[in-house]
C-alpha positions as CSV (number, residue, x, y, z in Angstrom):
1,X,-19.5,-22.2,-3.2
2,X,-16.8,-24.2,-4.7
3,X,-14.0,-25.8,-2.8
4,X,-10.9,-23.7,-2.9
5,X,-9.0,-26.8,-4.0
6,X,-11.4,-27.2,-6.9
7,X,-10.9,-23.5,-7.7
8,X,-7.1,-23.6,-7.5
9,X,-6.9,-26.8,-9.5
10,X,-9.0,-25.2,-12.2
11,X,-6.6,-22.2,-12.3
12,X,-3.6,-24.4,-12.4
13,X,-5.0,-26.6,-15.2
14,X,-6.3,-23.6,-17.2
15,X,-4.4,-22.4,-20.3
16,X,-1.5,-20.1,-19.3
17,X,-3.3,-16.9,-20.4
18,X,-6.0,-17.5,-17.8
19,X,-4.1,-18.2,-14.7
20,X,-1.6,-16.3,-12.5
21,X,2.0,-16.5,-13.6
22,X,4.8,-17.4,-11.2
23,X,8.4,-16.5,-11.4
24,X,10.4,-19.7,-11.1
25,X,13.9,-21.2,-11.3
26,X,14.9,-24.0,-13.6
27,X,14.1,-26.4,-10.8
28,X,10.4,-25.8,-11.1
29,X,7.7,-23.3,-10.1
30,X,7.4,-21.7,-6.7
31,X,3.8,-21.9,-5.6
32,X,2.5,-20.0,-2.6
33,X,-1.3,-20.2,-2.0
34,X,-3.0,-17.9,0.5
35,X,-6.7,-18.7,0.5
36,X,-10.0,-19.6,2.0
37,X,-11.5,-23.1,1.9
38,X,-14.3,-21.6,-0.1
39,X,-14.9,-18.6,-2.3
40,X,-18.0,-16.6,-2.2
41,X,-19.3,-13.6,-4.2
42,X,-16.6,-11.4,-5.6
43,X,-18.7,-8.3,-5.2
44,X,-17.5,-6.1,-2.3
45,X,-20.2,-5.8,0.3
46,X,-21.9,-9.2,0.6
47,X,-18.6,-11.1,0.6
48,X,-15.9,-8.4,0.8
49,X,-13.7,-10.8,2.8
50,X,-13.1,-12.6,-0.5
51,X,-11.6,-9.5,-2.0
52,X,-8.8,-9.3,0.6
53,X,-5.2,-9.8,-0.8
54,X,-3.1,-10.2,2.3
55,X,0.0,-10.5,0.1
56,X,-0.4,-7.0,-1.4
57,X,2.6,-4.8,-0.6
58,X,4.6,-7.6,1.0
59,X,7.4,-6.9,-1.4
60,X,8.7,-3.4,-1.9
61,X,8.6,-0.3,0.3
62,X,5.4,-0.9,2.3
63,X,6.9,-3.2,4.9
64,X,3.7,-5.3,5.0
65,X,3.6,-9.0,5.9
66,X,1.1,-11.6,4.9
67,X,-0.3,-12.9,8.2
68,X,-3.1,-14.7,9.8
69,X,-4.6,-12.2,12.2
70,X,-7.9,-11.2,13.7
71,X,-9.1,-7.5,13.7
72,X,-6.7,-5.7,16.1
73,X,-5.2,-9.0,17.1
74,X,-2.3,-9.5,19.4
75,X,-1.2,-12.5,17.5
76,X,-0.2,-11.9,13.8
77,X,1.3,-15.1,12.4
78,X,3.1,-15.1,9.1
79,X,6.4,-15.5,7.1
80,X,9.5,-13.4,7.3
81,X,10.3,-14.0,3.6
82,X,10.7,-10.2,3.1
83,X,14.0,-10.5,5.0
84,X,15.2,-13.5,3.1
85,X,14.3,-16.0,5.8
86,X,12.1,-19.1,5.8
87,X,11.0,-18.4,9.3
88,X,7.6,-17.4,10.6
89,X,6.9,-15.0,13.5
90,X,3.8,-14.9,15.7
91,X,3.6,-11.2,16.3
92,X,4.1,-8.6,13.5
93,X,3.6,-4.9,13.1
94,X,2.4,-3.9,9.7
95,X,4.0,-1.3,7.6
96,X,6.6,0.3,9.9
97,X,10.1,1.1,8.7
98,X,12.0,-2.1,9.5
99,X,12.8,-4.7,12.2
100,X,13.7,-2.2,14.9
101,X,10.1,-1.0,14.9
102,X,8.6,-4.5,14.8
103,X,8.2,-7.6,17.0
104,X,9.0,-10.5,14.6
105,X,8.8,-12.9,17.5
106,X,8.4,-15.6,18.8
107,X,9.7,-17.4,15.7
108,X,9.4,-20.9,14.3
109,X,10.4,-22.5,11.0
110,X,9.3,-25.5,9.0
111,X,12.1,-27.4,7.2
112,X,12.4,-30.9,5.8
113,X,15.2,-33.5,6.0
114,X,18.3,-33.2,8.2
115,X,18.4,-30.7,11.0
116,X,21.0,-28.0,10.3
117,X,22.2,-26.2,13.5
118,X,23.2,-23.0,11.7
119,X,21.7,-20.0,9.9
120,X,21.8,-21.7,6.5
121,X,18.8,-23.8,7.5
122,X,16.6,-20.6,7.4
123,X,17.9,-18.9,4.2
124,X,15.2,-18.4,1.6
125,X,15.9,-20.2,-1.7
126,X,17.1,-17.7,-4.3
127,X,14.2,-18.7,-6.6
128,X,11.7,-17.4,-4.0
129,X,13.3,-14.1,-3.3
130,X,11.3,-12.3,-6.1
131,X,8.4,-14.7,-6.4
132,X,5.0,-13.7,-7.7
133,X,2.0,-15.1,-5.9
134,X,-1.6,-15.4,-7.1
135,X,-4.1,-12.8,-5.9
136,X,-5.9,-15.3,-3.7
137,X,-4.8,-14.1,-0.3
138,X,-7.7,-13.9,2.1
139,X,-8.3,-12.5,5.6
140,X,-9.1,-15.8,7.4
141,X,-6.1,-18.0,6.8
142,X,-2.6,-18.3,5.3
143,X,-1.8,-21.3,3.1
144,X,1.6,-22.2,1.8
145,X,2.4,-24.9,-0.7
146,X,6.0,-24.9,-2.0
147,X,8.1,-27.4,-3.7
148,X,11.1,-25.3,-3.0
149,X,10.4,-25.5,0.8
150,X,9.1,-29.0,0.7
151,X,5.9,-28.6,2.7
152,X,2.3,-27.5,2.8
153,X,1.0,-25.5,5.7
154,X,-2.2,-23.6,6.7
155,X,-2.1,-21.0,9.5
156,X,-5.1,-19.7,11.3
157,X,-5.3,-17.2,14.1
158,X,-7.4,-16.3,17.1
159,X,-7.0,-13.0,19.0
160,X,-4.0,-14.1,21.0
161,X,-2.9,-17.3,19.3
162,X,-3.3,-19.6,16.4
163,X,-2.9,-23.1,14.9
164,X,-0.6,-24.5,12.1
165,X,-1.5,-27.6,10.1
166,X,1.6,-28.8,8.1
167,X,3.1,-31.8,6.4
168,X,6.1,-32.5,4.1
169,X,5.5,-33.1,0.4
170,X,9.1,-33.9,-0.7
171,X,9.3,-37.4,0.9
172,X,11.5,-36.1,3.8
173,X,10.6,-35.8,7.5
174,X,9.1,-32.5,8.5
175,X,10.9,-30.4,11.2
176,X,9.3,-27.8,13.3
177,X,12.2,-25.6,14.5
178,X,12.3,-22.8,17.0
179,X,15.5,-20.7,16.5
180,X,16.7,-18.0,19.0
181,X,19.6,-15.8,18.2
182,X,20.5,-14.1,14.9
183,X,19.6,-16.2,11.9
184,X,19.4,-13.5,9.3
185,X,21.1,-10.1,8.8
186,X,17.9,-8.1,9.3
187,X,16.5,-10.3,12.1
188,X,18.8,-9.8,15.1
189,X,17.3,-11.2,18.2
190,X,18.0,-13.0,21.4
191,X,16.1,-15.2,23.8
192,X,15.5,-18.7,25.3
193,X,13.4,-21.7,24.3
194,X,12.5,-24.8,26.2
195,X,11.4,-28.2,24.8
196,X,9.4,-30.4,27.3
197,X,7.5,-33.7,27.2
198,X,4.8,-33.9,29.9
199,X,2.9,-37.2,30.0
200,X,3.4,-37.6,26.3
201,X,2.4,-34.0,25.4
202,X,5.2,-32.2,23.7
203,X,5.4,-28.4,24.0
204,X,7.8,-25.5,23.5
205,X,8.1,-22.3,25.4
206,X,9.9,-19.3,23.8
207,X,10.9,-15.9,25.0
208,X,12.3,-13.9,22.2
209,X,13.3,-10.3,21.8
210,X,13.8,-8.3,18.6
211,X,12.6,-5.1,20.1
212,X,10.7,-6.1,23.3
213,X,10.3,-9.5,24.9
214,X,7.5,-11.6,23.4
215,X,6.5,-15.0,24.9
216,X,5.1,-18.0,23.0
217,X,3.7,-21.4,24.1
218,X,3.4,-24.1,21.5
219,X,1.7,-27.5,21.9
220,X,1.7,-30.5,19.4
221,X,-1.1,-32.9,18.7
222,X,1.2,-35.9,17.9
223,X,4.5,-37.1,19.3
224,X,7.6,-36.5,17.2
225,X,9.8,-39.3,15.9
226,X,12.7,-37.3,17.2
227,X,13.2,-34.1,19.2
228,X,16.1,-32.2,20.6
229,X,18.1,-29.0,20.7
230,X,21.3,-27.3,19.5
231,X,23.6,-24.7,20.7
232,X,27.1,-23.6,19.6
233,X,26.5,-25.8,16.5
234,X,26.1,-29.0,18.5
235,X,22.9,-31.1,18.4
236,X,21.5,-32.9,21.5
237,X,18.5,-35.2,21.8
238,X,15.6,-34.8,24.2
239,X,14.1,-32.0,26.2
240,X,16.3,-29.0,26.9
241,X,16.4,-25.3,27.5
242,X,18.8,-23.2,25.3
243,X,19.6,-19.6,24.8
244,X,20.7,-17.7,21.8
245,X,21.9,-14.2,20.9
246,X,23.9,-12.4,18.2
247,X,26.9,-14.6,18.9
248,X,25.1,-18.0,19.2
249,X,22.2,-19.3,17.2
250,X,20.5,-21.9,19.3
251,X,17.1,-23.6,19.2
252,X,14.9,-26.7,19.7
253,X,13.3,-28.9,17.1
254,X,10.7,-31.7,16.7
255,X,10.8,-34.1,13.7
256,X,7.8,-35.9,12.3
257,X,7.5,-38.7,9.6
258,X,7.3,-37.7,6.0
259,X,3.8,-36.9,4.7
260,X,2.2,-37.1,8.2
261,X,-0.1,-34.2,9.0
262,X,1.1,-32.3,12.1
263,X,-0.9,-29.7,14.1
264,X,0.5,-27.3,16.6
265,X,-1.4,-24.6,18.4
266,X,0.1,-21.5,20.1
267,X,-0.5,-18.6,22.5
268,X,1.3,-15.3,22.4
269,X,1.8,-12.9,25.2
270,X,3.7,-9.7,26.0
271,X,3.4,-10.4,29.7
272,X,5.1,-13.7,30.6
273,X,5.1,-17.5,29.8
274,X,2.0,-18.1,31.9
275,X,0.2,-15.5,29.9
276,X,1.1,-17.3,26.7
277,X,-0.2,-20.6,28.1
278,X,-3.4,-19.1,29.4
279,X,-4.1,-17.4,26.1
280,X,-3.7,-20.7,24.3
281,X,-5.9,-22.7,26.7
282,X,-8.6,-20.0,26.8
283,X,-8.9,-19.4,23.1
284,X,-8.0,-22.8,21.5
285,X,-9.2,-25.7,23.7
286,X,-9.4,-27.9,20.6
287,X,-7.5,-29.0,17.4
288,X,-10.1,-27.8,14.9
289,X,-8.4,-25.4,12.5
290,X,-11.5,-25.2,10.3
291,X,-13.5,-23.9,13.2
292,X,-10.9,-21.2,13.8
293,X,-10.9,-20.3,10.1
294,X,-14.6,-20.0,9.9
295,X,-14.7,-17.8,13.1
296,X,-12.0,-15.6,11.5
297,X,-13.9,-15.3,8.3
298,X,-17.1,-14.3,10.1
299,X,-15.3,-11.8,12.3
300,X,-13.5,-10.2,9.3
301,X,-16.7,-10.0,7.3
302,X,-18.3,-8.1,10.1
303,X,-15.4,-5.8,10.3
304,X,-15.4,-5.1,6.6
305,X,-19.1,-4.5,6.6
306,X,-18.4,-1.3,8.5
307,X,-17.6,0.3,5.1
308,X,-19.4,-1.3,2.2
309,X,-19.0,-0.1,-1.4
310,X,-20.9,-0.9,-4.5
311,X,-19.7,-0.8,-8.1
312,X,-16.2,0.1,-9.2
313,X,-13.8,-2.2,-11.1
314,X,-12.6,-5.5,-9.6
315,X,-9.2,-3.9,-9.1
316,X,-10.7,-0.9,-7.3
317,X,-12.7,-3.2,-5.0
318,X,-9.7,-5.4,-4.3
319,X,-7.5,-2.5,-3.4
320,X,-10.2,-0.8,-1.3
321,X,-11.1,-4.0,0.7
322,X,-7.4,-4.8,1.3
323,X,-6.9,-1.2,2.5
324,X,-9.8,-1.4,4.9
325,X,-8.4,-4.7,6.2
326,X,-5.0,-3.2,6.8
327,X,-6.7,-0.2,8.6
328,X,-8.1,-2.6,11.2
329,X,-5.0,-4.4,12.5
330,X,-3.4,-1.7,14.6
331,X,-3.3,-0.6,17.4
332,X,-3.5,-4.1,18.7
333,X,-4.8,-5.8,21.8
334,X,-2.1,-5.9,24.4
335,X,-3.6,-7.6,27.5
336,X,-3.7,-11.3,28.1
337,X,-7.0,-13.3,28.3
338,X,-6.8,-12.9,32.1
339,X,-6.6,-9.1,31.8
340,X,-2.9,-8.7,32.7
341,X,-0.5,-6.5,30.8
342,X,2.9,-5.0,31.4
343,X,3.5,-1.4,32.7
344,X,5.5,1.0,30.6
345,X,9.3,1.2,31.0
346,X,10.2,4.3,32.9
347,X,13.6,4.7,31.2
348,X,13.4,2.7,28.0
349,X,16.5,1.2,26.5
350,X,16.8,1.0,22.8
351,X,18.0,-2.0,20.8
352,X,18.4,-5.7,21.5
353,X,22.0,-5.1,22.8
354,X,20.3,-3.9,26.0
355,X,17.9,-5.9,28.1
356,X,14.3,-4.7,28.4
357,X,13.4,-5.5,32.1
358,X,10.1,-7.1,32.7
359,X,8.1,-4.3,34.4
360,X,5.2,-4.8,36.9
361,X,1.9,-6.1,35.6
362,X,-1.5,-4.3,35.7
363,X,-5.0,-5.7,35.4
364,X,-7.5,-4.4,32.9
365,X,-10.4,-2.6,34.7
366,X,-14.0,-2.6,33.7
367,X,-15.7,-1.1,31.7
368,X,-12.6,-1.0,29.4
369,X,-12.8,-4.1,27.1
370,X,-9.2,-4.1,25.9
371,X,-5.8,-2.4,26.5
372,X,-4.3,-1.4,23.2
373,X,-0.6,-0.9,22.3
374,X,1.6,0.2,19.4
375,X,0.3,3.6,18.2
376,X,2.3,4.7,15.3
377,X,1.4,8.3,16.3
378,X,3.2,10.5,13.8
379,X,1.5,8.6,11.0
380,X,-1.8,7.3,12.3
381,X,-3.2,10.6,13.8
382,X,-3.9,11.7,10.2
383,X,-6.0,8.9,8.9
384,X,-6.1,5.5,10.8
385,X,-7.3,7.0,14.0
386,X,-10.1,9.2,12.6
387,X,-11.3,6.4,10.5
388,X,-11.5,4.2,13.6
389,X,-13.2,7.0,15.5
390,X,-15.9,7.0,12.8
391,X,-16.5,3.3,12.5
392,X,-15.3,1.9,15.9
393,X,-16.3,4.4,18.6
394,X,-16.4,1.8,21.4
395,X,-13.0,0.4,20.5
396,X,-11.7,4.0,20.0
397,X,-12.8,4.8,23.6
398,X,-10.6,1.9,24.8
399,X,-7.7,3.1,22.8
400,X,-8.0,6.6,24.3
401,X,-8.3,5.0,27.8
402,X,-5.1,3.0,27.0
403,X,-3.3,6.2,26.0
404,X,-4.4,7.9,29.2
405,X,-3.2,4.9,31.2
406,X,0.2,5.2,29.5
407,X,0.3,8.9,30.2
408,X,-0.4,8.4,33.8
409,X,2.5,6.0,34.0
410,X,5.2,7.8,32.1
411,X,3.7,10.9,30.5
412,X,2.0,10.8,27.1
413,X,4.2,8.9,24.7
414,X,4.8,9.8,21.1
415,X,5.1,6.5,19.3
416,X,4.5,3.8,21.9
417,X,5.8,0.4,20.8
418,X,4.3,-2.3,23.2
419,X,5.5,-0.8,26.5
420,X,8.3,1.3,25.2
421,X,7.2,5.0,25.2
422,X,9.2,6.8,22.5
423,X,11.4,4.7,20.2
424,X,11.1,7.1,17.3
425,X,9.5,10.1,15.5
426,X,8.6,13.7,16.5
427,X,5.7,15.9,17.2
428,X,2.8,15.4,19.6
429,X,0.4,13.1,17.8
430,X,-1.0,11.3,20.8
431,X,-2.5,14.6,22.0
432,X,-4.1,14.8,18.5
433,X,-5.5,11.3,18.8
434,X,-7.1,12.0,22.2
435,X,-8.7,15.2,20.9
436,X,-10.0,13.3,17.9
437,X,-12.1,11.1,20.1
438,X,-13.8,14.2,21.5
439,X,-14.4,15.8,18.1
440,X,-15.8,12.5,16.8
441,X,-18.3,12.3,19.8
442,X,-16.6,9.2,21.2
443,X,-18.0,8.7,24.7
444,X,-16.6,6.8,27.7
445,X,-13.3,8.6,27.7
446,X,-12.0,10.7,30.7
447,X,-11.3,13.8,28.5
448,X,-10.5,16.1,31.5
449,X,-7.8,13.6,32.5
450,X,-6.6,13.5,28.9
451,X,-6.5,17.3,28.7
452,X,-4.4,17.5,31.9
453,X,-1.9,15.0,30.6
454,X,-1.7,16.8,27.2
455,X,-0.9,20.1,29.0
456,X,1.8,18.4,31.1
457,X,3.3,16.8,28.1
458,X,3.5,20.2,26.2
459,X,4.3,22.6,29.0
460,X,7.8,23.3,27.6
461,X,6.4,23.9,24.1
462,X,4.0,26.5,25.4
463,X,6.8,28.7,26.7
464,X,9.3,28.0,23.9
465,X,10.4,30.9,21.7
466,X,11.3,28.6,18.8
467,X,9.1,27.3,16.0
468,X,7.6,24.1,17.3
469,X,7.9,22.3,14.0
470,X,5.9,19.1,14.2
471,X,4.6,19.9,17.6
472,X,1.8,22.1,16.4
473,X,-0.3,19.0,16.0
474,X,-0.4,18.9,19.8
475,X,-1.1,22.6,20.4
476,X,-4.1,22.5,18.2
477,X,-5.3,19.4,19.9
478,X,-5.2,21.0,23.3
479,X,-7.1,24.0,21.9
480,X,-9.7,21.8,20.3
481,X,-10.3,19.6,23.4
482,X,-10.3,22.6,25.8
483,X,-12.9,24.2,23.5
484,X,-15.0,21.1,23.6
485,X,-14.9,21.0,27.3
486,X,-16.0,24.6,27.6
487,X,-12.6,25.9,28.8
488,X,-12.6,29.1,26.7
489,X,-9.5,30.8,28.1
490,X,-7.4,27.6,27.9
491,X,-8.6,27.0,24.3
492,X,-7.7,30.6,23.3
493,X,-4.2,30.3,24.9
494,X,-3.3,27.1,23.0
495,X,-4.9,28.3,19.8
496,X,-2.8,31.4,20.0
497,X,0.3,29.2,20.4
498,X,-0.8,27.2,17.4
499,X,-1.0,30.4,15.3
500,X,2.4,31.5,16.6
501,X,3.8,29.4,13.8
502,X,3.0,32.3,11.5
503,X,5.8,34.5,12.8
504,X,8.4,32.0,11.8
505,X,7.7,32.4,8.0
506,X,10.6,34.1,6.2
507,X,9.0,35.7,3.1
508,X,12.4,36.5,1.6
509,X,13.5,32.8,1.6
510,X,9.9,31.5,1.4
511,X,10.5,28.9,4.1
512,X,9.9,28.6,7.9
513,X,12.8,29.2,10.3
514,X,13.4,27.9,13.8
515,X,14.2,31.2,15.4
516,X,13.5,34.9,14.8
517,X,16.2,36.1,17.2
518,X,19.3,34.7,15.6
519,X,19.7,31.6,17.8
520,X,21.2,28.5,16.2
521,X,18.7,25.8,15.1
522,X,20.7,23.4,17.2
523,X,19.4,25.2,20.3
524,X,15.8,24.3,19.4
525,X,14.2,22.1,22.0
526,X,12.9,19.5,19.5
527,X,16.3,17.9,19.2
528,X,14.9,14.8,17.5
529,X,13.7,16.8,14.5
530,X,15.8,15.7,11.5
531,X,16.5,19.2,10.4
532,X,18.5,19.9,13.5
533,X,21.4,18.2,11.9
534,X,21.5,20.8,9.1
535,X,21.8,23.7,11.6
536,X,20.8,26.3,9.0
537,X,17.8,27.6,11.0
538,X,15.4,26.4,8.3
539,X,12.5,24.1,9.5
540,X,12.2,20.8,7.6
541,X,9.5,18.2,8.0
542,X,10.5,14.9,9.5
543,X,11.0,12.5,6.6
544,X,10.5,15.6,4.3
545,X,12.2,18.9,3.6
546,X,11.8,22.6,3.9
547,X,9.3,22.7,1.0
548,X,7.2,20.0,2.6
549,X,7.0,21.9,5.9
550,X,5.6,25.0,4.2
551,X,2.3,23.2,3.9
552,X,2.3,21.5,7.4
553,X,0.3,24.0,9.3
554,X,-2.4,24.3,6.6
555,X,-3.9,21.3,8.4
556,X,-5.3,23.7,11.1
557,X,-4.8,27.2,9.5
558,X,-5.4,27.0,5.7
559,X,-6.4,30.6,5.3
560,X,-3.8,31.9,7.7
561,X,-1.1,30.1,5.7
562,X,-2.6,31.4,2.5
563,X,-2.3,35.0,3.9
564,X,1.4,34.4,4.6
565,X,1.9,33.2,1.1
566,X,0.3,36.4,-0.4
567,X,-3.4,35.5,-0.4
568,X,-5.5,32.6,-1.7
569,X,-4.7,33.2,-5.4
570,X,-0.9,33.2,-4.8
571,X,-1.1,30.4,-2.4
572,X,-3.0,28.3,-4.9
573,X,-0.5,29.1,-7.6
574,X,2.4,28.0,-5.3
575,X,0.4,24.9,-4.3
576,X,-0.2,23.9,-7.9
577,X,3.5,24.3,-8.6
578,X,4.2,22.0,-5.6
579,X,1.8,19.3,-6.4
580,X,2.8,19.1,-10.0
581,X,6.6,19.0,-9.2
582,X,8.8,16.1,-8.0
583,X,8.8,17.7,-4.5
584,X,5.5,16.2,-3.4
585,X,5.7,12.6,-2.0
586,X,2.3,11.2,-1.6
587,X,3.8,7.8,-0.7
588,X,4.7,9.3,2.7
589,X,2.5,10.9,5.4
590,X,3.8,14.5,5.2
591,X,1.8,15.2,2.0
592,X,-1.4,13.3,2.6
593,X,-3.4,16.5,3.4
594,X,-1.8,18.6,0.7
595,X,-4.2,17.9,-2.2
596,X,-7.1,19.0,0.0
597,X,-5.7,22.4,0.8
598,X,-6.8,23.4,-2.7
599,X,-10.4,22.7,-1.9
600,X,-10.3,24.8,1.2
601,X,-8.8,27.7,-0.8
602,X,-11.5,27.5,-3.5
603,X,-10.1,25.1,-6.1
604,X,-11.6,21.6,-5.7
605,X,-10.6,20.9,-9.3
606,X,-7.0,21.0,-8.3
607,X,-7.7,18.6,-5.5
608,X,-9.3,16.1,-7.9
609,X,-6.5,16.4,-10.5
610,X,-3.9,15.9,-7.9
611,X,-5.6,12.8,-6.5
612,X,-6.1,11.3,-10.0
613,X,-2.4,11.8,-10.8
614,X,-1.1,10.3,-7.5
615,X,-3.4,7.5,-6.4
616,X,-2.3,5.2,-9.3
617,X,1.3,5.7,-8.1
618,X,0.4,5.0,-4.5
619,X,-1.7,1.9,-4.9
620,X,-1.3,-0.6,-7.8
621,X,-3.1,-3.9,-8.1
622,X,0.2,-5.6,-8.6
623,X,0.5,-8.1,-5.7
624,X,2.9,-8.8,-4.0
625,X,4.1,-5.3,-5.0
626,X,1.9,-2.3,-5.5
627,X,2.7,-0.2,-2.4
628,X,5.7,2.2,-2.8
629,X,5.8,3.5,0.8
630,X,5.5,2.3,4.4
631,X,1.9,1.7,5.3
632,X,2.7,2.6,8.9
633,X,0.1,0.7,10.9
634,X,-2.6,1.3,8.3
635,X,-2.0,5.0,7.7
636,X,-1.8,4.9,3.9
637,X,-4.5,2.2,3.7
638,X,-6.9,4.3,5.8
639,X,-6.1,7.3,3.6
640,X,-7.3,5.4,0.6
641,X,-10.5,4.2,2.4
642,X,-11.4,7.7,3.4
643,X,-10.6,9.4,0.1
644,X,-12.3,6.8,-2.0
645,X,-15.4,7.1,0.3
646,X,-15.5,10.9,-0.5
647,X,-14.2,12.2,2.9
648,X,-10.7,13.1,4.0
649,X,-9.8,13.6,7.7
650,X,-8.1,16.9,7.2
651,X,-7.9,18.1,10.8
652,X,-9.0,15.2,13.0
653,X,-8.6,17.0,16.4
654,X,-11.1,19.7,15.2
655,X,-13.2,17.2,13.3
656,X,-12.7,18.7,9.9
657,X,-13.3,16.5,6.8
658,X,-12.8,17.7,3.2
659,X,-15.3,16.4,0.7
660,X,-13.9,14.9,-2.4
661,X,-15.3,12.8,-5.3
662,X,-15.9,9.2,-4.2
663,X,-14.5,6.3,-6.3
664,X,-17.7,4.2,-6.1
665,X,-21.3,4.9,-6.9
666,X,-22.3,4.0,-3.4
667,X,-20.5,3.9,-0.1
668,X,-22.2,2.9,3.2
669,X,-20.5,3.6,6.5
670,X,-21.7,1.9,9.6
671,X,-21.0,4.5,12.3
672,X,-21.3,2.1,15.2
673,X,-23.7,4.5,17.0
674,X,-27.0,2.7,17.4
675,X,-27.5,1.8,13.8
676,X,-26.6,5.2,12.4
677,X,-25.2,5.0,8.9
678,X,-23.8,7.5,6.4
679,X,-24.8,6.6,2.8
680,X,-22.7,8.3,0.1
681,X,-23.9,8.2,-3.5
682,X,-22.4,9.5,-6.7
683,X,-24.0,10.3,-10.0
684,X,-21.5,10.6,-12.9
685,X,-17.9,10.3,-12.1
686,X,-15.6,9.7,-15.0
687,X,-12.1,11.0,-14.5
688,X,-12.9,14.1,-16.6
689,X,-15.9,14.9,-14.4
690,X,-15.7,17.4,-11.4
691,X,-18.0,17.9,-8.5
692,X,-21.0,20.0,-9.6
693,X,-23.1,19.8,-6.5
694,X,-23.1,18.1,-3.0
695,X,-26.3,17.5,-1.0
696,X,-26.4,16.5,2.7
697,X,-29.8,15.0,3.6
698,X,-31.3,16.8,0.7
699,X,-29.8,20.2,1.5
700,X,-27.2,21.7,-1.0
701,X,-23.8,21.9,0.6
702,X,-21.9,24.9,-0.6
703,X,-18.8,24.3,1.5
704,X,-16.2,21.7,0.6
705,X,-16.0,20.4,4.2
706,X,-18.1,18.6,6.8
707,X,-17.6,18.2,10.6
708,X,-17.1,14.9,12.2
709,X,-20.1,15.7,14.4
710,X,-22.3,15.9,11.3
711,X,-20.9,12.7,9.9
712,X,-21.5,10.8,13.1
713,X,-25.2,11.6,12.9
714,X,-25.5,9.6,9.7
715,X,-27.7,10.4,6.8
716,X,-27.4,10.8,3.0
717,X,-24.5,12.5,1.3
718,X,-25.0,12.8,-2.5
719,X,-22.4,13.9,-5.0
720,X,-23.3,15.1,-8.5
721,X,-20.4,14.9,-10.9
722,X,-20.3,16.4,-14.4
723,X,-18.0,17.6,-17.2
724,X,-16.7,21.1,-17.7
725,X,-16.2,23.8,-15.1
726,X,-18.0,24.1,-11.8
727,X,-18.9,26.9,-9.5
728,X,-19.1,24.5,-6.5
729,X,-17.1,25.6,-3.4
730,X,-15.2,28.3,-5.3
731,X,-15.3,30.8,-2.5
732,X,-15.5,28.7,0.7
733,X,-15.5,29.8,4.3
734,X,-13.1,28.1,6.7
735,X,-14.2,25.3,9.0
736,X,-15.1,26.4,12.5
737,X,-12.2,26.9,14.9
738,X,-12.0,25.4,18.4
739,X,-14.9,26.7,20.6
740,X,-14.8,30.5,21.4
741,X,-11.5,31.0,19.6
742,X,-11.0,33.7,17.0
743,X,-8.6,33.9,14.1
C-alpha cells in the first residue's frame, strides 16, 4: 500500500486532466483532503472501506455532513461548512431536514492569527462556499488542508469521542476556539463553556444546546502560549466560565505557536459533564491518533463486509459502498460508557428558546448491549430498519428494546430525537419498526410488551371514524405482530382496521377523503397531517400530495387498492401514468415503494424501467453533490443498498420483499445469524434486459416476492436476465397476510 501522502502528491503533480479539479478564487486553490493514511484495493469487498466517499451529498438537498464516526456512533465529528461556518460539531445527525432536527454540538473551531470575539471569526470564506473536493473521503478519518483556513487537521473518532491533530500552515498561531451562542444564521444555540488548568493540563468543558443539551470534555496534550475567554465582545485572559445565547456570543480559546502540532482529545455525552469525561478516559487513554484511525478502519471494514458486492463500475461501487456506510450510522448509541442515559422528557418543549430540563438518569441493563436514540421513524421504517434487521439482528434487538423502554416511559414516540419523543412527522412508524423485528426473526425482544404498547399508542385510531392517513403503517404492524404471536382475533381486528382505508376512496374524484359523513377534515384526529391545513376533505401524504397518497396503502394491500382503481389492468395503467409523470418524487420517501407495486400487479418490466429512469436522478457520482433529497438517517441510502442487491423491503412489518434485478453480478449478504449468508447472483443484466427467471436454492421462483423469514435462512438466489419480453411473474399471487387473517 502506498502512503496517502505519496498518493495525493502524485495526484496534485499529475497533469490537470488526471487529477480532481477544485473551484478556487483568485487567491489560490481551496484544498480539502479527507483520506486514509493508506489506500488498499479499490475493488468493493476486500477493501470496501476504500470506496467510501464521506463528502458525497454534503452539498445540496441531502443534508449530509462529512464526519469521523464509528458505526452507530454517539460521537460524529465534522465541519459545519454546509451552513457557511468554519466550526466543527462533535455530534451530527445525518440527512435530516435542518438544524432543528440535529444536534450540531458541542462545537469548536480552528482559526489562525488574532482572536476575534464575534461571529465574523467563524464565517466560511466565500471561495469555499461552493468548493469541489476530491473523491478521497474515507470512513476512518477526516483530513482538512486549506490555505484559505490556514491550517491542517486530522479528525478521528471512537464510539463516544475522538481526537484532533492540527497545526497552522500560514505562519500564524493556531487557535482552538469553543464558541457558545449564535455564530451563524442557521446555527442558533446556547450554552456554557469552562476553561481550566489543573496541574498544567488544560481542558475545556462545554454544554451546548441546539435542540437538546449535549456535553463535551476536551483535553490538550500541550500547554498553550495564551488562553482565555470572551463575552459581550470583551476578551479576558486565563481560566473562566462563560455563557452564550442568541443575544451574546461567548466562548473560550487556547492559542498555540505557529506550525506546532497540537492534539486534543474529546468525549461526548447526552447525560452530563461527568459522562463526557468518563467517555473520554474510558475510550481514549492515550494520544495515538493513528491507533484510533486503524481501529476505525477495521471496524468499518467489518461493517461493510456485511453486504459485499462484486463487479459493477467504479462509480456504482463507490455509490453503493457510501450508501451502505450511511445506512450504518443511525440510530446511534445513546448511553455513556458507564451505562447511564437520560430518561425521556414527559412534556417536551420545542426549540432552543425554551430550556430542556435534565431528566433523571437510567442505567443500561443486561443483556442489552446498547441504548439507541434518534429513530427517524417516518422515513427509516421503510428501508433502514429492515436492512438492519437483516444484517444486524443483535443490534436490532437492542434497538427494539430501546423503543420499548421509551414506550414504557412516555408511550411509543413517533420520531424520537435523543430524549425528545415527537418533534416532527406523522403516522405510527415505531409500531412498524417493532413488528419488523418479529417478521425478520430477530430474537431477544419482548414482543408481547411491544404489542401492548402498540395497542395503547393506537387506541384512538382503532375507534376513529376518519381515514387514518399515515397511521395505517401502525395498524398493519399490530395485525402482523399479533398474528406472529398467535393472537388470531387481535390480528383480524387490526387487519380489518387496516383495510378500512378502502371505504375512503372517492371514485368520482379518484382520491382518498378524510371522512365519509360530511365532517370537516379539520376535525380529523391526525391534526399534524399537513393536509389538515387545506381543509378540503382530501387526504394528502405528508411531504406529498393527494396523488401521492393514492399509492400509500399499496404497501400492505396492493390487490385491494388495485380493485378500488378498477382492477389490475386499470391500476397498472394509472400507475404507469404516475411513474412517468412529474408527480412522482423518488427523492423523497413517499414514493420509494411505488415502482414495486407494478411487480406485485404483474408487470415487473414497469418496475425495472421506473428504477432505471430514476436511480440516476437520485444518486450521482458527483461529490460533494449527487444527492437531491434528504437522506433521513440513512433511508435513501438503505433503499439503494436493498434495490441494487435485488431485494426491496416493500412491507417490512409483514416481511414482504419484492425481487428486482440486482445491479451487480454477485451480492453476498452476511445475515448475522450463525454464519448464514444469502448469495445473490445475476447472469446477463444490460439495461435492456429484463428478468427471465429467478431461482431460490435451485427451485424456480414464480412469484416476484420473498418473505424475510426465507431471506434470513440464507441460501442462493439467482437471477437470469435477458432481452425481449418475459413471462416471469406476469400473474402473481399476493404475499401472505398476517397469520389467520383473510382479505
